[in-house]
N, C-alpha and C positions, 0 to 999 in steps of 0.2 A: 504494500500500500504506500503510495507516494503522498508526501505532505506538501502543502503549498506555503510559500513564504513571499510576502511582498517586501521587496528590497528598495529602500529609498536612496536615491543617488544624490550626490552633492549638487548637481545641476537642477534638482527639483523633480526630476523624472522618477517614475516608479517602474521597476522590472518585476514581473511575476515569475517566480522560480519554483520548479517542481523537483523534489528530492526523494528518491526511493531508498536512500541510505540512512544511516544513523547520524547522530550529531557529531561524531568524531570520525573523521575520514583518514586519520593518520596511517592506519593499517589497511586501508582499502585501495584497490585500483578503481579509479573513477573515470567514467565515460560521460562526456557532456554531449547531449543530443541536440542537433540543430534541426528544427522542424521544417516541413515543407510549406508551400504556398498554395492555398491558405490553410493554416492550422492554428490551434490555440496555444500550443506549447505543452499541453498536458501529455504525460507519458502514456504511450499506447501499449495495449495488452501484450502483443508479441515481444516488444522490447523489454518490458518488465520481466516476462518469463525467461527470455534468453539471458538477460543480465543476471537474474537471480540464480540460475543454476551455475553460472560462471563466477559467482562471488564478486561481481562488478557493482560498484555504486553507480547508479544511473541518475543523472541530473539533467534537467533541461530548463530553458527559460523562454518566455514568450517575447519574440522580437517586438520592437516598438509598434504600437497600434494593433497588436494581437493579444487576445486572451487576458485583457486587463492591464497590460503594460502601456505606459504613456506614449503618445506620439513623439516622434523625433523627425519632424519634417525636413526633407533634404538629406537624409542619411544616405551614405554610400555603403558599399559592401564592407569596406575596411572598418567602419564604425562598430561592427559586431565584435571585433577583437577587444576594443576598449570596454564594451559592456560585459563581455565574458571575463575579462580580467577583474572587473568589479565583483562579479558573481563569485569567482574563484577566491578572491580575497575575503569576501563575506563568509564563505563556507570553509575557509581554511584549507583550500586546495592548492598546494604548491605545484603539483605536476598532475596532468590528466591527459586523457585522449579525447579526440573529437570525432563525431560522426554526423553527417548531414545527408538528407534525402531531398532531391529535387531542388527547390528553392533554398533549402538549408545547406546544400553543397557549397556554393560560393562562400557562405559565411563560415563554414568549417575550414575552408581553405584560407580565409582571412586570418583565422587563429593560427593555422600552421605557419603562415608567412610572418605574422607580426608578433607572435608569442612563442618564438622558438625555444626559449629556455623553460617553458612550462608545458608545451604540447609535445607528447611523446610520439604521436602518430595520428594520422587522419584518414578517414574513410568517407568517400562520397558515393551516393547512389544517384545515377541519372542527373548529374550536376550540369547546369549550363556552363559553357566556357565564356571567358570575357568577350564582350562584344567586339567584333572585328569585321572588316570588309575583305580580309584575305581569303575567306571562303564564304559561301552563302550561309550565313548564320541561321536563317529561317528555313532552309531546305529540309524537308522531311517532317516539319511540324504540321499536324493536322489543323491547328487553329492558331496561326502566328499573329493574328491581328492585334491582340492585347500588347504584345511586345513591340510590334511595329508602332503602335500608338505611343508606347512608353519612350521609344527612341526619339519621338518628336517632342517629348517634354511632358511634364506632369499634367498640364491642362488637357492635352490631347488624350492622355490615359484616363483622366477623370471623365471626359466626355464618352470615351468608349465604355467605361464601367457602367454608365447610366443605362445602357441597353445590352450589356454583356449577358450571353447565355452560354452555358457549358456545352461544348460540342461532344456528344457521346462517342463520336468516332475517334476521339483522342485516346480512348482506352481499348485495348485488345481484349479478346475473349479471356485470355489468361488474367488480365487485370480485373475484369469483372468477376471472375471466379475468386480471386484473392479478396476482393472487397465483400463478396458474399460469404466468405469463409474466414480464414485466420486474420485478415486485416480489416474486418468489419469495423473495428474501433477507429481506424483511420478515416473511413467514410463518414462515420458519425461525427468525428471531431472536425473534419473539413466542413460539414454542414453547419456546425455550431459557429465556426470561424466566419463562414459566409454570412450567417444571420447577423453577426456583429457588425457587418458593413465591409466595404471594399478597401478601406484606408491602408491596411497592412499589405494587401496584395498590390495596390497601386504603388506604394513605396518600394516594395520588392522589385517590381517590374522596371520601374524607373532606374533603380540602382543597377539592375542587371544590364540594362541597355545603355549605360553610361560608363565612363571610366570607374574602375572598382576602387581605386585609391591605393593599390599595391600591385606588385608584379608577381604573378604566379611563378615566373621563372626563377625567383629568388627563394622559393621554398626549399628548405634544407632538411626537413623532417620526413620520415617515410610516409608516403601517400598511396592509398589503394583506391583506384577508380573502379566502380562496379556499374556495368551498363547493360541494359537490355537491348538486344539486337533489333527488336521490333517496336521500340519506344517511339510513339507518335507525338509526344509532348517535348521531350528533349532527345533528339535523334543521336545515333552513335557518332556522328561527325563531331559533336561537342566533346565526347570522351576522347576521341582521337586527337583533337586539338590540345586538350589538356595533357594527354600523354606525351605529345611531342614537345610541350613547353615546360612541364614540371620535371626537373632533372631527377627527382627521387621517386617518380611515380611508376607504379605497375598497374596493369589492368586485368580485371576479370570480365570477360565478355560472355554474357549469357544469351545465346542467339535466339531462344524462343521466348524470352521475357519481354514484357512491356514496361510501362512506367511504374506500376504498382507491384506487379508480380516479382520484379527484380528484388524486392525487399525480403523475399524468402531467403536470401543469402545473408541476412543480418546475423544469425548465430555464428556462421563460420567467419564472417567479417569481425565479429567480436573476438573470436579465437586469434585471428591475425593480429589484432590490436594488442591483445594480452601478451603475445610473444614479444611485443615491442614496448610494453608499459614499464 
């Protein structure tokens, strides 16, 4: 059972943190989870189960404008590292591992790049790559219009959000099966986040489609990229771009997985991180 803590920051913002461990983390391996877009930051059932049997302390936080955390208008991807450092300080975490799925992936990479003395390793699932024109960044996305709008600026992304409807073609048969089965808690949480409003997703998309505030080529900690070969939300070209740019990266390509079903690799990804913790 995870507990919730509201963390008050010096700048007046609040971050909502979820902790599945005890109050003393000194003897625990800690994994900090970066949630997808949109999610509330609450810890999901399969993550809790997999971390529990591996004696991992699992912590997550709601990014600004999600799950009760205060807005941070104009945030870039790099800003996640500063927020995570504040969370780690408050919870007494000197060293930890990070894992992020989908929209959480870039934020996990920010921690790997900017907190190298504290992050032992990073795993991403279906992470976008930094925006670039060196390849067709949108190719293979079933519904790229939200990110295209975000690239034109926040106002354009806000206008798009006013009429945005999820394109069910974005998920594969395997994705729908995962959401109907072991990852049902993800679907419920995404619905809660959506009901809270679009602000968090708008901020995420604008940050993804703009300079991230750090260079992934400067990451020096071990990175594992896990990618579904049939992903229609973040296509495999993004994982390939990250692999070619991050000097410490390796990749697990799961050819039959989509955007959600790829999360079935979470338990073995935790094993990979434990070996580096």
